C-alpha positions, 0 to 999 in steps of 0.5 A, a space after each residue: 768428898 764435898 765441903 764448904 770451906 771454912 770448915 769451922 767459921 770465925 776466930 778459930 786460927 792455927 788449927 791442929 788435928 788428930 785422928 783416933 780410929 774413925 774420930 777426929 779432933 781439932 784444936 785452935 789458938 784462943 790467946 786472951 779468952 778463957 777457957 783456953 784451946 777450943 776442941 772439936 770433934 768430927 767424924 768426917 773432917 768437914 762437919 765439926 761439933 765443939 767438945 769444950 776446951 782444954 785449958 778449963 782451970 785457973 791452975 792451967 791458965 791464968 790470964 788475968 793480967 794477960 795483953 790482948 793477943 798475948 796468951 794461948 799461941 799456936 797449939 798441937 794435939 796428938 795421941 800416943 799410946 792411949 793418951 791425948 797430949 795438948 802442947 802449947 805457948 803461954 806467951 808472956 805467962 809460964 811459956 811452953 808446957 803440955 798437958 794430957 788427958 784419957 779422953 779429949 773432953 778431959 779432964 786435962 792434967 795440970 801443965 807440964 813445963 818444957 824449958 827450951 823453944 820460943 813459940 809454936 810447939 809440936 809433939 812428935 812420937 816416933 815408931 819407936 816411942 821416942 818423943 820429940 818436941 819440935 818448936 819455933 825459936 828466934 824472931 822475925 828472919 831469925 827464926 828457926 826450928 829447934 828439936 829435942 827429945 823428952 819423957 812424955 810421961 814426966 817431962 824431962 828433957 832427954 837431950 839438948 836442943 838442935 838447930 834443924 831447920 831455917 826454912 825459906 828465909 823468909 821471917 817467922 819460921 813457925 808452927 811446925 810439925 814433924 811427920 813419918 810417912 812412908 819411912 820419910 820425916 817431913 818437917 812442915 812449918 809456916 812462913 813470911 808472917 800471918 798476913 798476905 805473904 803467909 805460907 807453908 813450906 816443908 822439907 824432908 830427911 832420912 832422921 828426925 834431925 835431917 839433914 832435911 832437904 828443902 822443897 823449893 816453893 810453898 805447898 800451901 800460899 795464895 800470896 801471888 793471887 791478891 785478888 783471891 777472896 781467901 788469903 793469908 793461907 798456912 799454919 797447916 796440920 796434916 792428917 790421914 783419913 780412914 781411906 788412906 787419904 791426906 787432908 790439911 787443916 789450915 787458917 785463912 782469912 776472908 777479907 771484905 772488899 779484899 781489906 778487912 777481916 772482922 771474922 778473924 782467921 778460920 779454919 779451912 779444909 783442903 785434900 793433899 796430893 803428892 808428887 811423882 817425887 814424894 812431896 805433899 801438894 796443897 794449893 801454891 797459888 792455884 786458887 783451889 782453896 776457895 769458901 763458900 760464896 755469899 749468895 742467897 741462903 736460908 736464915 739459921 738462927 742460934 737461939 741460946 737459952 740464957 737459963 741454964 748454963 754456958 754452952 761449948 761455945 762460949 768463952 770469957 775475956 781473960 778469966 770466967 769469975 763464977 760470982 758474976 754468972 747466976 742462972 737462978 737469981 731471976 727465973 728464965 734469965 742470966 744475971 751479969 754482975 760487972 766488976 770495975 773493969 771496961 773493954 778499954 782495960 787490958 784486964 778481966 772485965 765481965 764479958 761471956 761471948 761467941 765468935 762471929 762466924 758470918 760476914 752478914 749477921 744479927 745479935 739480939 738480946 733482951 735486957 733488964 737493967 736498972 744502973 744505980 751508980 754513974 758509969 754503970 753499963 750492960 748490953 752487947 758489945 762486939 770485941 776485936 781487942 781493946 783497941 777495936 770494939 763497940 758496946 750497945 746497950 743501957 748505962 747510967 748517966 747523971 742520975 738517969 738511965 740512957 741507951 749508950 754506943 761506944 766505939 773504941 777505934 784505936 785512940 779514938 773513943 766515941 759515946 752517943 746517948 739516946 733517950 729511954 724509959 727510966 725502967 723495964 726491959 729493952 730489946 737490942 740488936 746488932 746487926 752487920 750487912 758485911 760492911 757496916 755494923 747498925 745497932 738498934 733497940 725497942 722497948 715495946 717489941 714492935 717499934 725499933 729505933 736505929 742509932 744513926 752511927 754506923 760503924 764501919 768493919 775496919 773498926 773490928 779488923 786486925 788489919 786496922 786495929 791489930 792482933 791476931 783474933 777476930 771479932 767476939 759477940 756477946 754480953 757485957 756488964 761493968 761498974 766502970 770503976 765500982 767493983 760491984 755493979 747493979 744486976 743486968 738480966 738478959 734473956 732470949 739471946 740469939 746469933 743469926 746469920 742473915 739472908 745473903 751469907 752462906 756461911 
């Protein structure tokens, strides 16, 4: 089977997958973005179509006070007796819970809370119908895996949690999954943290509670291949295809120059082989997990009409306030009204965004915005978190309308301004060649003015400014302290890979 990795590019970490007949469904972590838990569909494990999100209502997920890289951590999707289950952790929120649905596209139930464990809970349904929650507990080198039984209908806990495994003595034994394969129980987890020492490890037993026999080396890692273009492999989930072959989905990172990963942790795919003595293997420092080489390629442009609603790939920062977005106020445009928050705030600022999926890319939009109050802003944003972002758009300053470039890099915040006429639409572009982001604007669509400042990719990389996400790109508006900003009208939004990047 031919395929190109990553199979889902951009900030889509911690994948979990389930097969139902000939259909595959995959979910990812979403952290502080709303709706929570993106869900995809595939018929071949290679081509994935976004269906939307699992957690779409505030009654399921309230992120309004969630800090960057908190919120929804690793989730697991499973299917049992005609029903879908999604189990996850709302970190610093309601904790561990699960929701259920008859169909993967929902609607999904309100949360059923669970009392035990730290992060990354998983569900396992045994052949006898018993349901087990397998979940990380403790922190750092004290991390271990606990397990207990529940009634999956009511969520009632049927047994006390039992410590079943401590992994390979590395820090952050997490992301556990329990499987029964040919009568053997396999317990698989990540270890080492999600940086360059990340790895996937496994143990097995004749019972779901162990004792477990450890496989002495990882089944998936590139920690010994520091120069490999794909790093940080781990946090895997296994699935059997319709022909009896086994596959793994897992996260990986594609650092630029081996240092910076603005795309964050992405979803990769690899075949699983089985040793003669019954262990699954994926890639233990062999380098068989590779990404599509960056080479000459046709440009692919995604034009997203801003006149009829957001597609399933869109997300919002902490909350979707419906009254901030209008599809009818001006025909053919999306109207945004900023609130009091900016991208500096760990608060629900107005940001509608998609994931950056290519190192070399271009983002563009036409913006008509006449700020009335001092500090009002509207334009394009590239956000890693509140420590690393850039904004490029129109702003009100000293009674005039100006082009403004805001760059946040850790504790430093720089603002650069350019003259622009006092009225009329402006076309905005944000371009990346993989190492630098470059901003430009045009008032007539012919003559383009390029900002002098080039923003190095490190500004938007978790290696420098922290966190568990990757860059999200989109439309931002702010009143900069005022609860209701002047309307900003966006048209002709597009996202494109640029020539030289396959993915």
